[in-house]
Each structure stands twice: as structure tokens, then as C-alpha cells.
N, C-alpha and C positions, 0 to 999 in steps of 0.2 A: 524085161524092164531095162530102161536106159538110165545109167548112172553117170553123173557129171560132177566134177570137182569145180565149183564156181570160182571165177577170178575174184580177187580181193575187191575190185571195183564194182562188182555186182551189188545190187541192193542189199542192205543189211538191216537186221532188226536191232542189233546192239553190239557192244564190245565188252569183253570180259577182262577184268583185272583181278589178280590175287594179291591182296594188300600185304605189305611187309609188317612184321611184328618183332617183338624183342626176343623171341625164341627162334632166331634165324641169324644168318650172317649179316643181316642189316642192323643188328642191335647197336653197333658203335656209331652209326650215322642215321638213326631212325627218323629223327626230326627232318633232316634234309630229304630223306626218301619219301616221307609223308608229303612234303611240299611238291615234289615232282609228280607223284601219283595223283595228288589232288589237282594239279594243273592238267594232267592228261585226262582225268575223269571229267573235269569241268568242261574241257574242250569237247569231249565226246557228247556230253548232254546238250550241247548247243544244236546237235544234229540228229541224235538218236538216243536209244536207251543205253544204260550202263549197268552191267552186272558186276558186283563187287563181292569177292569171296573173302569172308572174315573168319578169324580163328574161333571166336566165341562171342557171346552176347556183349561182354565188356568191349571187346575189340570192335564190334559192329557199331556201338555207340560212338566210339572214338572216330571211326572212319566216316560215319555219316556227318559228324560235327565238322571234321576237316573239309569234307566236300562242300557242306553248306557255307562254311566260312570263305571258301574259295569262290563261291558263286555258282556252284552246280545246281541244276534244276532238280529238286528232290523228287518231283513227280516222275522223273525219268530214271531214277536210281532203284535198283533191286539189290539189297544187301543180303546175301545168303551165307550160311555157316558151313564150314568144312575145315578140318585141321590141315595145315600145310607145312611143308619143309621150307619152301622158298616162294618166289613170286613170279616165275617165268611162265606165265599163262600160255604164251605161244607154243610151249613145248609140252605142257601137261594138260592143256585144255582140249576140248573136242575139236576134231577136224570134221567139218560138215560137208556132206555130199548131197546132191539132189537126185532122188530116185523117182523117175516119172514126175519130175518137177516138185516133189515134196522132200523136205529136208530129213536127212538121217544123220545122227551123230555117230561118228566113228571114235571109239575109245581105244587108241593104240597104247601099247606098253611104253611107259616112260621110266627109264632106268638111270636117270641122272647123268645123261650124256656119256653112256658107256661105263657106268659105275664110278664116276668121278666124285659124286656127291650123294648124300642120303636122298632118297626119292620115294619111299614107300607111301608116305602120306599124300604127296603130290600125285602119285599114280592113281590114287583112289578118288581124287576130287571130282572128276567128271561123273563117275557112277554115283557118288554121294549127292551131287546136285540133281542128277536125273531122278534119284529116288525121292527127292523133295519136290518134284514136279516143277522145278525152276524153268525147265524147257517145255512145259506144258505136255502135250501128247506126242512130241517129237520122239520117234523111236531111237533107242541106243543100241549100237552094234559093237560089242567087244571084238577087237582084232588082235590076233596072236602074232604081232609084229612090233618090234621096237622102232618107233618113228616119232620124230619131233616136228611140229608145225613149221619151225624155222628152217627146216632143211628142204622144204619143197615150195615151188612157185608154180601156179597154174594160170593158163590163159583162158580158162573156161571153155575151151574148144577142143580139149583132148590132148594138149601139150603140157608136159611137166618139165620144169627146169630144176636141176639139183646138182650136187657135187659128189664125186666119188670119194673124196676124202672123208666125208661124213657117213654117207649111207653104206659104204663098204668097209667101215671100220669093224674089225672082228669082235669088239666088245659090245656091239649092238645085236647083230644077227649072224653069228659065226657060221651057221649052217647054210647061209645063202651067198652065192656069188653074184656077179653083175647080172647075169641072165635071169637067175631065179628071183633076184631082187626086183627086176623089171616086171616079171610075171606077177609078183605079189603086189606091186604098186598098181598095175593095170587092173588086177582083180578087185582090189579094195577101193581104189579111187575112181575107177572108170576111165582112166586116161588111155590114150591110144599110142602115144610115143613119149619117150623119156630122153631129154637132152642132158648130157653129162658134162660138167666142167671138171677138168683135171687139175687146173692151176688156180692159184689165188687163195690166200688165207691171211688173216690179220694177226699180228703179234698180240698176245694177251687173250686171244679167243680160245675158250676151252670147250667149244662145241665140235671141234674137228672140222670147222669150215662150213657153218651154216650158210646156205645160199642167200638168206635175207640180210647178211652183212656185206655181201659182195655184188650181187646182180639181181635186179628186180624187174619182173614183167610189169609194165605200166599200161599196156594195151596189147592186143594180139600181135602187133608188129613192132612194139617198142620195148627196149630194155634199158634201164638206167643202171649204171655200174660205177664202182669206185675206181679211181685212177690215181697214180702217183707220178709226178713229173720230176721229182728229185732223184737223180741217179745215185746219190749217196745214201738214200733211204733203203733199208732192207726190203721194203715192199715193192720197190720199183720193178725188179725183174719178174717176180711172180705175177704181179698185176698186169704187166705188159703181155705176158704169156696168156693170161686170162682174156685180155682184150683181143688178142689174135684168135682165140677160140670163139669168142662171141662174134667176131667178124665172119667167121666161117659158118656159123649157124644159119639155118634157113627156117622160115615159117613153114607151116604144113603145105602151103601151096607153092613153095620153092623160092620165095623172095628173101633177100637179106633183111635182117632186122634193122630198124632205125636205132642207133646206139647213142645214148646220152651220158657223157662222162660226168661224174660227180667227184669233186676234188677231195683228196684225203686230207683231213686236218693235220696241223703240225703235231708232233708227238706229245702225248699227255701221259705222264707216268705216275705210278703210285709211290708211296713213301719208301718202298724198297727199290725203286728205280725200274720196276717192270712196266713196260709200255702197255697202255690200256687200249682196248679195241674201239676207238672212236670211228664211227662211220655214218655218213649221211644216207647211205642206202637203207638204213634200218627205219624207214618211215612207215606210217600206217595210213592206208587209204580208207576213208569212211564216207558216208553219204554226204556229198557236198563239200568235202574238205580232205586235205592231206596233212597229217601231223608229222612234222619233220624234226628229228633230233638236232640240236645245235650244241656247240661246245665253246662258245666265246672265242671264236677263231675267225679270221678273215674269210676262210673258205665257206663259212656259214651262208653269207650273202649270195655267193655264186651258186651254191647248191639250191638255195631257195628260189633264186631267179630261174635256174634251169628247170626245176620241177614245176614252176609256174607255167612254163611253156609246154610241159608234158601233159599237164592236167588242166586244160582250159575249162572254165566253169566251176572249178573247185577252189575253195579258199585254201591257200598254203599257210599253215600255222607253224611257226617255229617254237619248240619247247626245249629249254635248257636241260640237257641230259648228262651233264658232267657227273652228277651223283650216281646215275645208273651205271656208267661205265666203270665206276670204282668196284662194282661187283661183276664186271666183265660182260655186260649186256647193254642194250639200249632200248629205245621206245617200242619198236616192233616186237622185241623179245618179251616185254611185259604185258602185251596185249594179245587178245585173240578175237577176231571179228566173228560174229554170229549172223549168218545170212538171214534174209527175210523169212519170217515164219517160225523162227526158232525161239526167240525170247519173248515170253508173254508178259504183259503189264501186271505186276503184282505189287503189293505193299512192301516197302523196304523195311 
């Protein structure tokens, strides 16, 4: 059997969101979070289905109302029930591979980014949804490996892009070194080669350097990445080192990648002065569109323009994600795409 990890730009059946609630760190800014999630969900339903994970029946009613008020297409919304600790569906949702062209859901272990946060309920979400037949007859395969979706990028042709700072952190899989980690990735995901980035990380990021905040595969030969031109910014040196690494990478057939720089927004800080991890690289590719986080910053326009050139034929949609970064993530972090054949139409 042939196993493939599809690229994000491959055809999708839907996108998963795990909605915030008051029994989480979102409680102090729940209304603002609702607004951002509703904006993301509504944009998704213009192009494909939306799977929303709700805490309970009362929460489901609230979520569906917010989506309807925002203008989401209710016929494209599936609202399922599962207890949750938080909302980062990119990391606790299923990673889908195609096995002989049929989807298989991989349920990796999620341990709260190396034990930083409670994650027991989030770790069970995929299995709970599968037990409810939310994914139809798509098989579910538990994988005895700690892995978050935000830590990997696939070109759909056997190449995986990741960071050593995240995957080799001993709080995730302490029994694995680089070589054995590669073997585990190849076995579970069906990839043929792994490209490691050793440099680049955002201040305020608590994922140990997820690649989806730094560098993104946009096609088999194109990588968009964040860059910092201010020599006085703490990010300047590490991101220049990452840029050099990207320039040295080669596609499977030996060609250099086309590199598209995305400007780093000006520093945004929380009330304690901690810098928040604002990044335009945390975009989501869906059928016919790309949803791009914005931060009310002049760099927004440049990032949107550059991504327009990268994704011809897809609508580029900016969504204000200043609320999301107050919890140290952004747009891609709260979503998980579900490839074609996974999400079945059901009543919400």
C-alpha cells in the first residue's frame, strides 16, 4: 500500500475548529474570541464544509447562533460535541494521510506542547469524534508518537519540512533522536525525506518553534517564510540564519526553492510586556482561498500582496487575529483541514 501525506493545497472536504469556551484560558476574552472564530468559520463555509467541536449542547447552540449571525452557511456546518481543554485544532485534530488514495485519520498523542498545558481532553477529541461517525467510515489509526500538526509541512510528494527545536524537544518523545524520529515520521506519514530547520523561532511562541509560524510550503517548489529587516529586533539574527538554511534547501529533483519573504509585523505585546507571536506565515489554504492572519499593521498589506502572487486562482482573505495571538497562536493554529473524502454532510 502507498501512503501519502497530502499537501494543504490538495482538495479538502472541510476544516475543523474547536470553539473556545469559558472553562479555558479564553474566558477573559471570550466574546472577542467568538468574533474571530465566527469570522474564520464563515469564510470557510463560502468554500467548503466546517466541522465545529463544541463543549456541550448549550455551547453548540451558542456557536451555531454566532456563526449564523456572522453569515455562515448553516447547510455547510457540522457541530459535534466533545469536551476540550483549549482550541488549537491544528495540534489536537487528526492528521490525514491517503492510503491507496483513501483517507486514513492518524491520531497522534497531544501532550500540551511538551507538558506545558493541560491536554487530556484535547488528546481524546479525535477519537470521540470518530466514535460519533463524524468522519463517516474513514478509518482511525492511533499512533504512539507525540506530534502536533503545526510542526509539519508536506508538499504531497514525499517531502516533509519541520524544525528540530520542536520535534527533538525531550518533553515530547525523549526516547527518539533525530534518526529514529525520521524513521517514525516516514513510517506513519509515508514521507520519503525530512528537511530540518535548525534556526528561527518567534518570541512568545510556546510550541518550541512550530514550522507553521516560520516557513510554509505553498507548492512543491515554493516556500513562504517570515523575515525581519530591523537589525535591532531580536528576531533579526535567527530569521536571517533560517533564511540561509532555506536558500540551501533543494527540492527532491535538486532545484532550489522559490522563496517568498513575508514581513514580520511590528512588536505586539501583552499587558505584562511579553511579545506576542504575530506571524503572517500562519495562513490556512482551503479550496479556492487562503485565509491570512492580519494584525492591524502596515506589513499586513505586503503579506497579502505577496501571497496573492503565490496562490493564483485563490482568493486571499485577511482576518484580524490580534485576539488569537493573545493566547500565543494564530489562524492556522486554530484550524485543521480535512482532505477530500473525510467529512461527511450531517445535520449540525
